[in-house]
C-alpha positions in Angstrom: 63.4 105.0 106.4 60.3 106.4 104.8 59.8 103.1 103.0 60.3 101.1 106.2 57.8 103.2 108.1 55.2 102.8 105.3 55.5 99.0 105.3 55.3 98.9 109.0 52.2 101.0 109.2 50.6 99.0 106.5 51.3 95.7 108.2 50.1 97.0 111.6 46.9 98.2 110.0 46.3 94.8 108.4 47.0 93.0 111.8 44.6 95.3 113.7 41.9 94.7 111.1 42.4 91.0 111.2 42.2 91.0 115.0 38.9 92.9 115.0 37.5 90.5 112.4 38.5 87.5 114.5 36.9 89.0 117.7 33.7 90.1 116.2 32.9 87.1 114.1 31.1 84.2 115.8 33.3 81.3 114.8 31.6 77.9 115.1 33.3 75.5 117.4 35.9 73.3 115.9 36.7 75.7 113.0 40.0 77.5 112.4 40.2 81.0 113.9 42.6 82.2 111.2 40.8 82.9 107.9 42.8 82.8 104.7 42.3 85.9 102.5 43.8 84.2 99.5 46.1 81.5 98.2 49.5 81.9 96.6 50.7 79.6 93.8 54.1 78.9 95.3 56.3 76.3 93.8 59.5 75.0 95.3 60.9 72.6 97.7 60.0 72.1 101.4 61.7 69.8 103.8 60.9 70.7 107.4 59.2 67.7 108.8 62.1 66.5 111.0 63.9 69.8 111.2 64.7 71.9 114.2 65.0 75.0 112.2 64.2 76.0 108.7 66.2 78.2 106.3 64.1 79.9 103.6 65.3 80.2 100.1 64.2 82.3 97.1 65.5 81.5 93.6 64.5 82.4 90.0 63.6 78.9 88.9 61.6 80.5 86.1 62.4 83.6 84.0 59.1 85.5 84.3 55.4 85.3 85.1 52.6 84.9 82.6 50.9 88.3 82.3 47.2 88.1 82.5 44.7 90.9 82.3 43.3 92.1 85.6 40.2 90.0 86.5 36.9 91.9 87.1 34.5 89.1 87.6 36.6 86.4 89.1 38.8 86.3 92.3 42.4 87.3 91.7 44.8 84.4 91.2 48.5 84.2 91.8 50.3 84.4 88.4 51.8 81.4 86.8 55.5 81.3 85.8 57.2 80.3 82.5 60.6 79.8 81.0 62.6 77.3 83.0 65.9 78.6 84.3 68.5 75.9 84.5 70.9 78.2 86.3 68.4 79.1 89.0 67.5 75.5 89.4 71.2 74.7 90.0 71.2 77.3 92.7 68.3 75.6 94.4 70.1 72.3 94.4 73.3 74.0 95.7 71.3 75.3 98.7 69.9 71.9 99.5 73.3 70.3 99.1 74.8 72.9 101.5 72.1 72.2 104.1 72.9 68.5 103.8 76.6 69.3 104.4 75.7 71.3 107.5 73.6 68.5 108.8 76.3 66.0 108.2 79.1 68.2 109.8 79.6 67.3 113.5 81.4 70.6 114.1 78.5 72.8 113.2 75.2 72.6 115.1 75.6 69.1 116.5 72.2 67.5 117.3 70.5 70.3 115.4 68.8 69.5 112.0 68.2 72.1 109.5 65.4 72.0 107.0 64.6 74.2 104.0 61.6 76.0 102.5 62.5 77.1 99.0 60.2 79.1 96.7 60.4 80.2 93.1 60.5 84.0 92.6 60.0 83.8 88.8 62.4 86.7 88.7 59.5 89.1 89.5 58.8 91.3 92.4 55.2 90.1 92.9 56.3 86.5 93.4 59.1 87.7 95.7 56.6 89.5 97.9 54.4 86.4 98.0 57.4 84.3 99.1 58.3 86.8 101.8 54.8 86.8 103.2 54.7 83.0 103.1 57.9 82.8 105.1 56.4 85.1 107.8 53.1 83.3 108.1 54.2 79.7 107.6 51.3 79.0 105.1 50.3 80.4 101.7 48.0 83.0 103.1 48.3 86.7 102.5 47.9 87.9 106.1 51.3 88.5 107.7 52.2 88.4 111.4 49.9 85.5 112.1 52.1 82.4 111.8 49.6 79.6 111.7 52.2 76.9 110.9 53.1 74.5 113.7 56.3 73.3 112.0 59.9 74.2 112.6 60.5 77.9 113.0 62.1 80.0 110.3 65.6 81.0 111.2 66.7 83.1 108.2 66.1 83.5 104.4 68.6 83.0 101.6 67.8 85.1 98.6 66.2 86.6 96.6 68.4 86.6 93.5 68.4 90.0 91.8 68.9 93.3 93.7 65.4 94.6 93.1 63.9 91.4 94.4 66.1 91.4 97.5 65.2 95.1 98.2 61.4 94.2 98.0 61.7 91.2 100.3 64.1 92.8 102.7 61.7 95.7 103.3 59.2 93.1 104.5 61.5 90.7 106.4 63.3 93.7 107.9 60.2 94.8 109.7 60.4 91.7 111.9 64.2 91.7 111.9 64.4 88.3 110.1 68.0 87.7 108.9 68.3 87.6 105.1 71.5 86.6 103.3 71.8 87.4 99.6 73.9 85.5 97.2 73.5 87.5 93.9 72.2 91.0 95.0 75.1 93.4 94.7 73.3 96.7 94.7 75.0 99.2 96.9 71.6 100.4 98.1 71.4 97.2 100.2 74.4 98.4 102.3 72.2 101.0 103.8 71.4 99.5 107.2 68.8 102.2 108.0 66.6 100.9 105.2 67.7 97.2 105.2 68.8 96.5 108.8 68.8 92.6 108.5 70.2 92.2 105.0 73.6 90.5 104.6 75.2 89.0 101.5 78.1 86.8 100.3 78.7 88.8 97.1 80.6 92.1 97.1 78.7 95.4 96.7 78.5 97.1 93.4 80.5 99.9 95.0 83.5 97.7 94.6 82.6 96.3 91.2 82.0 99.8 89.9 85.4 100.9 91.1 86.9 98.0 89.2 85.1 98.9 86.0 86.2 102.5 86.2 89.8 101.4 86.7 89.5 99.0 83.8 88.2 101.8 81.5 91.1 104.0 82.6 93.6 101.2 82.3 92.8 100.7 78.6 92.6 104.4 77.9 89.0 104.5 76.9 87.6 108.0 77.0 84.1 107.7 75.5 82.0 105.0 77.1 78.3 104.1 76.8 76.2 102.6 79.6 73.2 100.3 79.5 71.3 99.5 82.7 68.4 97.3 83.6 65.3 99.3 84.7 65.7 98.2 88.3 67.7 99.1 91.4 70.6 96.9 90.4 71.1 98.5 87.0 70.3 102.1 87.9 72.4 102.2 91.1 75.2 100.2 89.4 75.5 102.7 86.5 75.2 105.6 89.0 78.1 104.2 91.1 80.2 103.6 87.9 79.7 107.2 86.8 80.7 108.5 90.3 83.8 106.3 90.3 84.8 107.5 86.8 84.6 111.1 88.0 86.6 110.3 91.1 89.6 108.5 89.5 89.9 110.6 86.3 90.7 114.2 85.6 87.8 116.4 84.5 87.0 115.7 80.9 89.3 112.7 80.7 86.5 110.0 80.6 82.9 110.8 79.6 79.6 109.0 79.2 78.5 108.8 75.6 75.0 107.7 76.3 72.9 106.1 79.1 70.1 103.7 78.0 67.7 101.5 80.0 66.5 98.0 79.3 62.7 97.8 80.0 61.8 95.5 82.8 58.6 94.5 81.0 59.3 93.3 77.5 58.8 96.0 74.9 60.4 95.5 71.5 59.9 99.1 70.6 61.8 100.3 73.6 64.5 97.7 73.0 64.9 98.8 69.4 65.4 102.4 70.6 68.3 101.1 72.7 69.6 99.2 69.6 69.4 102.3 67.5 71.5 104.2 70.1 74.1 101.5 70.2 74.2 101.4 66.4 74.6 105.1 65.9 77.1 105.9 68.7 80.7 106.2 68.0 81.6 104.8 71.4 83.2 101.4 71.0 83.0 100.5 74.7 79.7 99.9 76.4 79.2 99.0 80.1 76.1 96.9 80.8 74.7 96.6 84.3 71.9 94.1 84.0 70.9 90.5 84.8 71.2 87.9 82.1 67.4 87.6 82.0 66.9 91.3 81.3 69.9 91.6 78.9 68.8 88.6 76.8 66.1 90.3 74.8 68.4 93.2 73.9 71.1 90.8 72.8 68.6 89.2 70.4 67.8 92.5 68.8 71.4 93.5 68.6 72.2 90.3 66.7 69.4 91.0 64.3 70.8 94.4 63.6 74.2 92.9 62.9 76.1 95.1 65.3 79.8 94.2 65.8 83.2 95.6 66.8 81.9 96.8 70.1 83.7 95.9 73.4 81.2 95.1 76.2 82.0 95.5 79.8 79.9 93.0 81.8 78.7 93.1 85.3 78.9 89.9 87.4 75.2 89.2 86.8 75.7 88.1 83.2 79.4 87.7 82.5 79.3 83.9 83.0 75.6 83.3 82.3 75.0 80.5 79.8 71.8 82.3 78.7 74.1 85.0 77.2 77.3 83.1 76.6 76.2 81.3 73.5 78.4 80.7 70.4 75.7 82.4 68.2 76.2 85.6 70.2 80.0 85.6 69.9 80.1 87.9 66.8 78.4 90.5 69.0 79.7 89.8 72.5 83.1 88.1 71.7 85.9 89.8 73.6 83.6 91.1 76.3 85.4 91.9 79.6 83.6 91.3 82.8 83.9 90.9 86.5 83.2 87.5 87.9 82.8 86.9 91.6 85.2 84.4 93.2 84.9 80.9 91.8 84.7 77.9 94.1 84.7 74.2 93.9 81.9 72.6 95.9 82.7 69.0 96.8 80.0 66.5 95.8 77.9 69.0 93.9 78.2 67.4 90.5 77.1 64.0 91.9 74.2 65.7 93.8 73.1 67.5 90.6 73.0 64.2 88.8 70.9 62.6 91.5 67.7 63.9 90.0 64.9 61.9 88.4 61.1 62.6 88.1 60.3 59.0 88.9 61.4 59.5 92.5 58.4 61.7 93.3 55.5 61.9 90.9 54.3 65.1 92.7 57.6 66.9 92.1 56.4 69.1 89.3 59.6 71.1 89.2 61.7 68.0 88.6 59.3 66.9 85.9 59.5 70.3 84.2 63.3 70.3 84.5 63.3 66.8 82.8 61.0 67.9 80.0 62.9 71.1 79.3 66.3 69.4 79.4 65.4 66.5 77.1 62.6 68.2 75.1 60.1 65.5 75.8 56.8 65.1 77.6 56.7 63.1 80.9 53.8 60.5 80.8 50.6 61.6 82.5 52.1 65.0 83.2 50.3 68.2 82.2 53.1 70.5 83.0 54.0 72.8 80.0 57.6 73.7 79.3 59.6 76.1 77.1 56.6 78.5 77.2 56.6 82.1 76.0 53.4 84.0 76.6 54.8 87.6 76.3 52.9 90.3 74.5 54.5 92.8 72.3 53.7 96.5 72.4 51.1 96.2 69.6 48.9 94.0 71.9 49.4 90.8 69.9 50.3 87.8 71.9 53.4 85.7 71.3 51.8 82.8 73.1 53.7 79.5 72.6 53.1 76.4 74.6 55.5 73.6 73.8 54.5 70.0 74.4 56.4 67.3 72.6 54.9 64.3 70.9 57.9 62.5 72.1 57.4 61.1 75.5 60.2 60.9 78.1 61.2 57.3 78.9 63.0 58.0 82.2 66.1 56.4 80.7 67.6 59.7 79.5 71.1 60.2 80.7 71.8 63.4 82.6 75.5 62.7 82.2 75.2 63.2 78.4 73.3 66.5 78.9 75.2 69.6 78.0 73.5 72.6 79.6 73.9 75.2 82.3 72.5 72.9 85.1 75.4 70.5 85.0 78.2 73.0 84.2 80.2 73.2 87.5 83.3 74.7 85.8 82.3 78.3 86.7 80.7 78.0 90.2 80.5 81.7 91.2 76.9 82.6 92.2 76.4 78.9 93.0 79.4 79.1 95.4 77.8 82.3 97.0 74.6 80.3 97.6 76.7 77.7 99.4 78.4 80.3 101.5 75.1 82.0 102.4 73.8 78.7 103.8 76.9 78.3 105.9 76.7 81.9 107.1 73.3 81.2 108.6 74.5 77.9 110.0 77.5 79.6 111.7 75.2 82.3 113.1 73.0 79.6 114.7 76.1 77.8 115.9 77.4 81.0 117.6 73.9 81.5 119.2 74.0 77.9 120.4 77.5 78.3 121.9 76.5 81.4 124.0 77.7 81.3 127.6 75.3 82.8 130.1 78.0 84.7 131.8 79.0 86.3 128.6 75.7 86.6 126.8 75.1 89.8 124.8 71.4 90.2 125.7 71.5 92.1 128.9 68.0 93.5 128.9 66.2 90.2 128.6 65.3 87.3 131.0 68.4 85.5 129.9 71.7 87.0 128.4 71.7 84.1 126.0 69.1 83.0 123.5 68.0 79.3 123.4 68.7 77.5 120.2 65.3 75.9 120.6 63.4 79.2 121.0 64.9 82.5 120.0 63.8 85.7 118.3 65.0 86.6 114.8 66.7 89.7 116.1 68.8 87.6 118.5 70.2 85.5 115.6 70.7 88.7 113.6 73.1 90.0 116.4 75.5 87.1 115.8 75.3 87.2 112.0 75.9 90.9 111.9 78.7 91.3 114.5 80.5 88.0 114.9 80.3 86.1 111.6 83.7 84.9 110.3 84.5 81.4 109.3 86.7 79.4 106.9 84.9 77.6 104.1 86.8 75.4 101.6 90.0 77.3 102.3 88.5 80.8 102.0 88.2 83.1 105.0 84.7 84.6 105.0 83.9 87.6 107.1 80.8 89.9 107.0 81.2 93.5 108.1 78.7 95.7 110.0 77.1 96.8 106.7 76.5 93.2 105.8 79.1 93.2 103.0 81.9 90.9 102.2 85.1 91.7 100.4 86.2 89.0 98.0 88.3 89.4 94.9 86.9 89.6 91.4 88.2 87.7 88.5 88.5 89.8 85.4 87.2 87.5 82.6 87.5 87.8 78.8 85.1 86.0 76.4 87.1 83.9 74.0 86.3 81.0 71.7 87.9 77.7 72.5 88.9 74.9 70.1 85.5 73.2 70.5 83.5 76.2 69.4 82.3 77.0 72.9 82.8 80.3 74.7 85.5 80.2 77.4 85.9 82.7 80.2 89.6 83.4 80.1 90.9 84.9 83.4 93.0 87.9 82.4 93.3 89.7 85.7 92.2 90.3 89.2 90.5 93.1 91.1 90.3 93.2 94.9 89.3 95.7 97.5 91.8 95.4 100.3 90.4 98.2 102.5 88.7 101.5 102.4 89.8 103.2 99.1 92.6 100.7 98.6 92.5 98.4 95.7 94.5 95.8 93.9 94.1 95.9 90.1 96.0 93.7 87.6 95.3 92.9 83.9 97.4 90.8 81.5 97.0 92.9 78.4 98.6 90.2 76.1 95.9 87.7 77.1 93.0 89.8 76.0 91.0 88.9 72.9 89.7 92.0 71.0 86.7 91.4 68.8 87.5 94.0 66.1 89.1 93.8 62.7 92.4 95.1 64.0 92.4 92.6 66.9 93.8 95.4 69.1 92.7 97.5 72.0 89.8 99.6 70.5 90.0 103.3 70.5 86.9 104.8 72.1 86.7 108.6 71.9 84.1 111.1 71.0 86.2 112.4 68.1 89.6 111.9 66.6 92.6 112.6 68.8 94.1 116.1 68.5 97.5 115.5 67.0 100.7 117.2 68.2 100.5 120.8 67.1 96.8 121.1 68.1 95.0 121.7 71.4 91.5 120.7 72.5 88.8 123.3 72.2 85.4 123.1 74.0 82.3 122.3 72.0 79.4 124.1 73.6 76.6 121.8 74.8 78.6 118.6 74.6 80.6 116.6 77.2 84.1 117.8 77.7 85.4 114.7 75.9 84.0 116.1 72.7 86.2 118.9 71.5 87.5 120.7 68.4 91.1 120.5 67.5 92.5 124.0 67.3 96.0 124.6 65.9 98.4 126.1 68.3 99.1 129.8 67.8 102.5 130.9 66.4 105.1 130.7 69.0 103.3 127.9 70.8 103.5 124.1 70.5 102.0 120.9 71.7 104.0 117.6 71.4 101.4 115.3 72.9 98.2 113.8 71.6 95.0 115.5 72.9 96.9 118.4 74.6 94.6 120.6 76.6 96.8 123.7 76.1 99.6 124.8 73.9 102.9 125.6 75.5 104.9 128.8 74.6 108.3 128.2 73.2 111.4 129.4 75.1 112.7 132.9 74.4 115.1 131.9 71.6 112.8 129.4 70.0 109.8 129.5 67.7 107.2 126.9 66.8 107.8 124.9 63.6 105.3 124.8 60.8 103.4 121.8 62.4 103.4 123.5 65.8 104.6 120.2 67.2 107.9 121.5 68.6 110.1 124.5 68.8 113.1 125.3 66.6 115.7 128.0 67.0 114.5 131.3 65.8 116.2 132.7 62.7 119.0 134.9 63.8 119.5 138.1 61.9 122.5 140.4 61.9 124.7 141.9 59.3 127.2 139.0 58.8 130.7 139.3 57.4 130.0 136.5 54.9 126.9 137.8 53.2 127.0 140.0 50.1 125.9 143.2 51.8 128.5 142.8 54.6 131.3 142.0 52.1 130.4 145.1 50.0 130.4 147.4 53.0 133.7 146.0 54.2 135.2 146.4 50.8 134.0 150.0 50.6 135.4 150.7 54.1 138.8 149.2 53.3 138.8 150.9 49.9 138.2 154.3 51.6 140.8 153.6 54.2 143.3 152.8 51.4 142.4 155.9 49.6 143.0 157.9 52.8 146.3 156.2 53.3 147.2 156.9 49.7 146.5 160.6 50.3 148.6 160.4 53.4 151.4 158.8 51.4 151.2 161.7 48.9 151.3 164.2 51.7 154.3 162.5 53.3 156.1 162.4 49.9 155.3 166.0 49.2 155.4 167.1 52.8 157.9 169.9 52.1 155.9 171.5 49.3 154.1 174.7 49.8 150.6 173.3 49.4 151.2 170.5 52.0 152.8 172.9 54.5 150.1 175.5 54.0 147.5 175.9 56.8 149.0 173.4 59.3 150.3 170.2 57.9 149.9 168.3 61.2 146.1 169.0 61.2 145.9 167.5 57.7 147.6 164.4 58.9 145.2 164.2 61.9 142.2 164.6 59.6 143.5 161.7 57.5 144.0 159.5 60.6 140.5 160.3 61.9 139.0 159.4 58.5 140.8 156.1 58.6 139.3 155.6 62.1 135.8 156.4 61.0 136.0 154.3 57.9 137.4 151.3 59.8 134.9 151.8 62.7 132.1 150.9 60.2 133.5 147.3 60.2 132.7 147.1 64.0 129.0 147.4 62.9 129.3 144.2 60.9 129.1 140.7 62.5 127.2 139.3 65.5 126.9 142.0 68.1 128.4 141.4 71.5 128.7 143.7 74.4 132.3 144.9 73.6 131.5 145.6 70.0 128.3 147.5 71.0 130.3 149.7 73.4 133.3 150.3 71.0 131.4 151.0 67.8 129.6 154.2 68.8 132.3 155.5 71.0 135.0 155.0 68.3 132.7 156.6 65.7 132.1 159.6 68.0 135.7 160.0 68.8 136.8 159.7 65.1 134.3 162.3 64.0 135.2 164.6 66.9 138.9 164.4 66.0 138.2 165.0 62.3 135.8 167.8 62.8 137.9 169.5 65.5 140.9 169.5 63.1 138.7 170.9 60.3 137.5 173.6 62.8 141.1 174.5 63.5 141.7 175.1 59.8 138.4 177.1 59.3 139.0 179.3 62.3 142.3 180.5 60.7 140.5 181.0 57.3 137.8 183.0 59.1 140.3 185.3 60.8 142.0 185.8 57.4 138.7 186.8 55.9 137.9 189.2 58.7 141.3 190.7 58.4 140.3 192.5 55.2 138.1 194.9 57.1 139.4 194.8 60.6 142.8 195.5 62.0 141.8 193.8 65.2 141.1 190.6 63.2 144.4 191.2 61.4 146.2 191.4 64.7 144.3 188.3 66.0 145.3 186.4 62.8 148.9 187.3 63.3 148.7 186.2 67.0 146.8 183.0 66.3 149.6 180.6 65.8 149.4 176.9 64.8 149.6 175.9 68.5 146.2 177.4 69.1 144.7 175.3 66.3 146.0 172.2 68.0 144.7 173.4 71.4 141.2 173.6 69.7 141.6 170.0 68.6 142.8 168.8 72.0 140.0 170.5 73.9 137.4 169.2 71.6 138.7 165.6 71.7 139.1 165.7 75.5 135.5 166.9 75.8 134.3 164.0 73.6 136.4 161.5 75.6 134.8 162.7 78.8 131.3 162.3 77.4 132.1 158.8 76.1 133.7 157.8 79.4 130.6 158.8 81.4 128.4 157.0 78.8 130.4 153.8 79.1 130.4 153.9 82.9 126.9 155.0 83.7 124.8 153.2 81.1 126.8 151.5 78.5 125.4 149.8 75.4 124.9 146.1 75.4 123.9 143.3 73.0 120.1 142.9 72.7 117.9 140.2 71.2 115.1 142.0 69.5 111.9 139.9 68.9 109.5 142.8 69.0 109.0 143.2 65.3 109.4 139.7 64.0 108.4 136.7 66.2 110.2 134.2 64.0 113.4 136.1 64.0 115.9 137.2 66.6 117.5 140.4 65.5 120.8 140.7 67.2 121.4 144.4 67.7 122.8 146.8 70.2 120.7 148.4 72.9 122.3 151.8 73.0 121.8 152.2 76.7 121.2 155.8 77.6 119.7 157.7 74.7 120.5 161.0 76.5 124.2 160.2 76.6 124.2 159.0 73.0 122.5 162.2 71.9 125.0 164.3 73.9 127.9 162.3 72.5 126.9 162.8 68.8 125.4 166.2 69.6 128.9 167.4 70.4 130.0 166.2 67.0 127.1 168.0 65.4 128.1 171.1 67.3 131.7 170.9 65.9 130.3 170.3 62.4 128.1 173.4 62.7 131.1 175.4 63.8 133.1 174.1 60.9 130.3 174.9 58.4 129.7 178.4 59.7 133.4 179.4 59.8 134.0 177.9 56.4 130.8 179.5 54.9 131.8 183.0 56.1 135.3 182.6 54.6 134.1 181.0 51.3 134.5 184.4 49.4 138.1 184.9 50.5 139.9 186.1 47.2 142.9 183.9 46.6 144.4 181.4 44.3 143.1 178.4 46.3 140.2 179.0 48.6 140.1 176.0 50.9 137.0 177.3 52.7 134.8 176.6 49.7 135.7 173.0 49.7 135.2 172.7 53.5 131.8 174.2 53.1 131.0 171.7 50.4 132.3 168.9 52.7 130.1 170.0 55.6 127.1 170.3 53.3 127.7 166.7 52.2 128.1 165.7 55.9 124.8 167.3 56.8 122.9 166.0 53.8 124.1 162.4 54.6 123.2 162.5 58.2 119.9 164.3 57.8 118.9 161.7 55.2 120.2 159.0 57.6 117.7 159.7 60.4 114.4 158.8 58.5 116.1 155.9 56.7 117.4 154.6 60.0 114.1 154.8 61.8 112.2 153.1 59.0 114.3 150.0 58.7 114.8 147.0 60.9 117.4 144.4 61.4 120.6 144.2 59.4 119.4 146.8 57.0 119.2 149.3 59.8 122.9 148.7 60.5 123.7 148.9 56.8 122.1 152.3 56.7 124.3 153.5 59.5 127.4 152.1 57.9 126.5 153.7 54.6 126.1 157.1 56.4 129.5 156.7 58.0 131.1 155.8 54.6 129.3 158.5 52.7 130.2 161.3 55.2 133.8 160.1 55.4 134.1 159.9 51.6 132.5 163.3 51.4 135.0 164.9 53.7 137.9 163.1 52.0 136.7 164.2 48.5 136.0 167.8 49.4 139.1 168.5 51.5 141.9 166.4 50.0 141.1 165.6 46.4 141.6 169.1 45.1 144.9 169.4 46.8 146.1 166.0 45.5 145.0 167.1 42.1 147.4 170.1 42.2 150.2 168.1 43.9 150.1 165.2 41.4 148.7 166.7 38.2 149.6 170.4 38.4 153.0 170.4 40.2 153.8 173.8 38.6 151.1 175.3 40.8 152.7 173.8 44.0 155.3 176.6 44.3 156.0 179.1 46.9 155.3 182.0 44.5 151.9 180.8 43.4 150.9 179.4 46.8 152.0 182.6 48.5 150.3 184.6 45.8 153.5 186.3 44.6 153.0 185.1 41.0 150.0 184.9 38.9 148.9 181.8 37.1 147.4 181.5 33.6 146.3 177.9 34.2 142.6 178.4 34.4 142.1 174.7 34.8 143.9 174.7 38.1 141.8 175.6 41.1 142.9 178.5 43.2 144.7 178.0 46.5 144.0 179.5 49.8 147.5 178.9 50.8 148.2 182.3 49.5 145.6 184.6 50.8 146.0 188.0 49.0 144.1 191.0 50.1 144.1 194.3 48.3 143.8 196.9 51.0 144.1 200.5 49.9 145.2 199.3 46.4 148.1 197.4 48.0 148.7 193.7 47.8 148.9 191.9 51.1 150.4 188.5 50.9 149.5 186.2 53.7 151.3 182.9 53.9 150.0 180.4 56.3 152.8 178.0 57.0 153.2 175.4 59.7 
């Protein structure tokens, strides 16, 4: 709006100044009242003599203007143009051909003849502004508003080619609400009706094309893309829209822009070489170019010189089918380019109309003469019109001035049919077809205005609700073109929305080389906007030609992909697509390329060496089949066999004095308990399960309690015998303490242990536990002992019994007799304590299966210690010294001279008052 107000105020100021000048000057009679402030050098075609209405046209018939230094001593002159544009000239002919079709069509504007007023923009803003002012005034003067022409009124303007040119002209024409229909200006800025209220177009907005480009990039998996834009509104806003669409359709960091370069609007080789350097050094293999063919061409020339290849170019509709760019010599650089071409159409009779050109028809038609000279590289007789000129200056100030005139004169017999250039190429009529549609859009707007019924006219605040076709204001025609334009042309339904935009599908084109060595635009897909934020996208991947050594879809990333086993790490100061590949930590994995995060392995799994997957953790427990397990089982079984062998000896010699002494049944119970403890150790081997965890500790505690309670029953009797030497009370207690009381001690002790074990199993029993705390790569199968308090109470009771056994046996160790059993019980208890005291630090300092092995070793050692200290001496006498196993010796009634035989406590002799007391403890 600020730009619109500025232009409006400027024009009003000029108008007011002109009126003051006209009033104050004394104009001689018969002279014009309008004074020309200057003349424009406008070249083009005008046919308005017999027309009722004129449609203006602006086309880039030349590529550029000849830059001249600003004059200081001469009046300013309108710049000349150079570089004949065959493509733009074809667009001119297409407009004239379309107007002829309208005039010949009885269904559109009957009895109304349309004329045309077409000017050359030279693809520059200054010429475009000159054209716009000329349309408003009717003559080549520089003062707007005052339309001095008496010819047919201007209805609308078709043009002005590039987006920047259309923006400049629309700012002027929009001040007076003149309808303007663009055919090649796709900048999304032109959809803003606040700035450009009268601009309409027959080409889709870049908002749609940018969406298609973004979807194309995502479709092929490109993550690192460069952009190049022309230094104008078309290029800058096009790239801006592309970046916005990329951000919208992709995840953060999925697609990034590698670089953004700009092609200078005014030729500068230094700046172009800077762009070339960026393209050469980048590792992005995909580059999006938003530029016209005219602006892009100098860059292409420099890229060819630098021998850049293996890049995939994404082309905007402005250059994808341009013959200025699509040359065989450019194929090593641009081959395989993928671009978006606007809808192609077939215009009936256009080829014949294009051929109907000859400079001999009108000697004053300098454009036709220049066309002929440029096409056939000859000089038309008596013509001073140069062609193929290049007067550009490089940045050093040196002129590249070239004026081509051929010594070969044109004969007029040259055959256009044999000419192979852009002008006659009607195979890819895309922008040309848009020109054709633009003319018909204006014609249908006039036709709707002409069909207005007074009773249904839209203009309520005027003298008439309908405008007259013979005399109407531009804004009245604009009403119909903006709100009611929809028509069918050559089988296509054309409709223009309130923003002045159309929605037509794009063809996705791929540059390929055909058999004749020419570039062919292969249709490999389609993109169409079917509604707001709804699109149709389709690409035939197998039909794409890739211009790289691998002939495959190029990989375009900032760096190498992170392989499975790695994750992406952020690089500070760089786009998120640039990252470091960091190996996953232990216990984590990634099985996809370019993983953002590593995933933790499940509980029983651990990452493999590559961190690309999870494998079962190594399971550790003391197995039956390994050497340590087999050794411990053999020792346990061996110990049990030894105990059973002792039991067999006891059974065989059960009636001997030594076996019957000090309660034979307790001896058998001790032997049974030792078998239980020894065999309990086997429960500690193998994979733990809940039942084995619960049974191992309980059976061990019960086995030790049975063993120790039986030993306690024996040592209590020995204690009483020892005390009987000095106490008659103890003597009487010893006499009263019968074997049944020893068994009661055993029963009470075992029942107490059973109660503790039962409470332990009911309230908080042990369970199998997978321990991964100490080794992440291993699962240690072990038993969680549940309640530590109950476990301590359970084995604490065994410790209590052991202490009682030790104390009673220790006190009775000096009992004078032939066989003092108390000494061996004391030694057995000392072994028991030494083993289990040593067990505690060893148990706490080991992990895994060795922890279990330590406990088994403690069980075996303590069991073997009790077995060796209690029963081995007796078995020695029974088996090796049978003469000692007699009633007399056991009862102490006979002395023994066998010093090698150990004494026996079975005969406890006390000398009390010089008398011998024989105490026989029998069961």
